[in-house]
C-alpha positions as CSV (number, residue, x, y, z in Angstrom):
1,M,50.5,-13.7,-1.8
2,R,49.3,-10.2,-2.7
3,R,47.5,-11.8,-4.9
4,I,45.2,-14.0,-2.3
5,Y,45.1,-10.9,-0.4
6,K,43.4,-9.0,-3.1
7,I,41.1,-12.0,-4.3
8,I,39.6,-11.9,-0.1
9,L,39.5,-8.1,-0.7
10,I,37.0,-8.0,-3.4
11,I,35.1,-11.1,-2.3
12,F,34.6,-9.4,1.1
13,S,34.3,-6.3,-0.8
14,V,31.2,-8.0,-2.9
15,F,29.4,-9.5,0.0
16,V,29.0,-6.0,1.9
17,I,27.8,-4.6,-1.6
18,A,25.4,-7.2,-1.8
19,L,24.1,-6.9,2.0
20,F,23.1,-3.4,1.1
21,I,22.0,-3.9,-2.3
22,H,20.4,-6.5,-3.7
23,P,16.0,-6.6,-5.2
24,T,13.6,-7.7,-2.3
25,K,9.8,-7.5,-3.2
26,V,8.2,-5.1,-1.2
27,V,4.3,-4.9,-0.4
28,Y,3.2,-1.7,0.1
29,E,-0.9,-1.5,0.0
30,P,-2.5,-4.5,1.8
31,R,-5.3,-6.6,0.1
32,V,-8.9,-4.9,0.6
33,I,-12.4,-7.4,0.2
34,G,-15.2,-5.5,1.0
35,K,-19.0,-5.1,0.8
36,I,-21.4,-2.4,-0.4
37,F,-24.7,-1.4,0.9
38,D,-27.3,1.2,0.8
39,E,-29.4,2.7,3.1
40,N,-31.3,-0.9,3.2
41,N,-29.2,-2.8,3.3
42,E,-29.5,-3.7,-0.3
43,P,-26.3,-4.1,-2.3
44,I,-25.0,-1.5,-4.7
45,P,-24.1,-2.6,-7.9
46,N,-21.4,-0.9,-10.2
47,A,-19.9,1.4,-7.0
48,T,-16.5,2.2,-8.2
49,V,-14.0,1.6,-5.2
50,S,-10.9,3.8,-5.2
51,S,-7.8,2.8,-3.3
52,I,-6.0,6.3,-2.4
53,Q,-2.5,6.9,-1.9
54,E,-0.2,9.7,-0.5
55,N,2.8,11.0,-3.5
56,E,5.5,12.8,-1.9
57,T,7.3,15.0,-3.4
58,I,9.9,17.7,-2.6
59,N,9.3,21.1,-3.7
60,K,12.9,22.2,-5.1
61,E,12.7,25.7,-4.2
62,H,11.8,25.6,-0.6
63,G,12.9,22.4,0.4
64,Y,9.6,21.0,2.0
65,H,8.0,17.7,1.8
66,E,4.5,17.9,-0.2
67,Y,1.8,15.3,0.1
68,E,-0.6,14.7,-2.5
69,D,-3.3,12.3,-3.3
70,Y,-3.9,9.9,-6.0
71,I,-5.2,7.0,-7.1
72,S,-3.5,3.7,-7.1
73,Q,-6.4,1.0,-8.3
74,T,-9.9,1.7,-8.9
75,V,-13.0,-1.5,-9.4
76,K,-16.0,-2.0,-9.8
77,T,-18.6,-3.8,-7.1
78,D,-20.3,-6.4,-8.5
79,I,-24.3,-7.7,-8.9
80,N,-23.7,-8.7,-4.7
81,G,-22.0,-5.4,-4.4
82,N,-18.7,-7.1,-2.8
83,F,-15.1,-5.8,-4.4
84,E,-11.4,-6.4,-3.9
85,L,-8.1,-4.4,-4.3
86,S,-5.1,-6.9,-4.7
87,E,-2.0,-6.4,-3.0
88,K,0.4,-4.7,-4.9
89,S,4.1,-4.1,-4.9
90,R,7.3,-3.2,-5.9
91,I,10.8,-3.9,-5.7
92,D,13.2,-2.3,-3.3
93,W,16.8,-2.5,-4.5
94,F,18.4,-0.4,-0.9
95,H,18.8,-2.0,2.6
96,T,20.5,-1.3,5.4
97,P,20.9,-4.9,8.1
98,L,19.3,-2.0,10.1
99,D,15.9,-1.8,9.0
100,L,13.2,-1.5,11.6
101,P,10.9,-4.6,11.7
102,I,7.5,-2.6,12.1
103,V,5.7,-1.4,9.3
104,W,2.5,0.6,9.3
105,C,-0.5,-0.8,7.0
106,H,-2.7,1.4,6.0
107,S,-5.7,1.6,4.0
108,D,-7.8,4.5,2.5
109,L,-11.0,4.1,0.5
110,Q,-13.0,6.3,-1.7
111,I,-16.5,5.0,-2.8
112,R,-18.5,6.7,-5.5
113,Q,-21.9,6.1,-7.1
114,N,-24.8,7.8,-8.9
115,G,-27.5,8.9,-6.6
116,F,-25.6,8.4,-3.2
117,K,-23.0,10.7,-1.7
118,T,-19.3,10.4,-2.2
119,Y,-17.6,8.7,1.3
120,R,-14.3,8.5,2.1
121,T,-12.7,7.0,4.8
122,K,-10.9,8.4,7.3
123,F,-7.1,9.2,8.2
124,G,-6.4,5.6,10.7
125,E,-9.9,3.6,9.8
126,Y,-8.0,0.4,8.4
127,E,-4.8,0.5,9.7
128,K,-2.4,-2.7,11.3
129,Y,0.9,-3.0,12.0
130,N,3.2,-5.5,11.2
131,Y,5.8,-6.8,13.1
132,K,7.1,-9.4,11.0
133,C,9.2,-7.5,8.7
134,R,7.1,-8.6,5.5
135,A,5.7,-4.5,4.8
136,C,2.3,-5.1,4.0
137,K,2.7,-8.8,2.8
138,N,-0.4,-10.7,3.6
139,I,-2.7,-7.8,5.6
140,E,-6.2,-7.6,4.7
141,F,-9.2,-5.1,5.3
142,R,-12.2,-6.6,5.0
143,P,-14.4,-3.0,4.8
144,I,-18.4,-3.3,5.0
145,V,-20.1,0.4,3.9
146,I,-22.9,2.2,3.8
147,L,-23.7,4.8,1.8
148,K,-26.4,7.3,1.9
149,K,-28.9,8.7,-0.5
150,K,-28.3,12.2,-2.0
């Protein structure tokens, strides 16, 4: 009889552990499809479009969080000034059954081209809330950017 209780306890323990620790694909960068023009509405080819993300580290000496920007994706515009930054995802292993069903997705861009001023999006310019508990999956931003000459 004790053996049956041990087997039931092991099966229950495996179930509880699997509830919290299992792989799930999480999309953490949305898809961005846009166009780049100059002030005369002419497309700008070969402009460098970069996705800017925020990297969070903990200062070990003082214990506070530090944030710094880094470039996660870079693409060039085509002849018509079009570009696409694809969705990027990672695997998230630890979950809780009480995860909030709301996710804030945002995208910050930096656009550079010789002879033009560097363009950088403002905080909150491209953001969207996703209420379907799927991180940034299936979220797209479609910016149209006009670069100004130096």
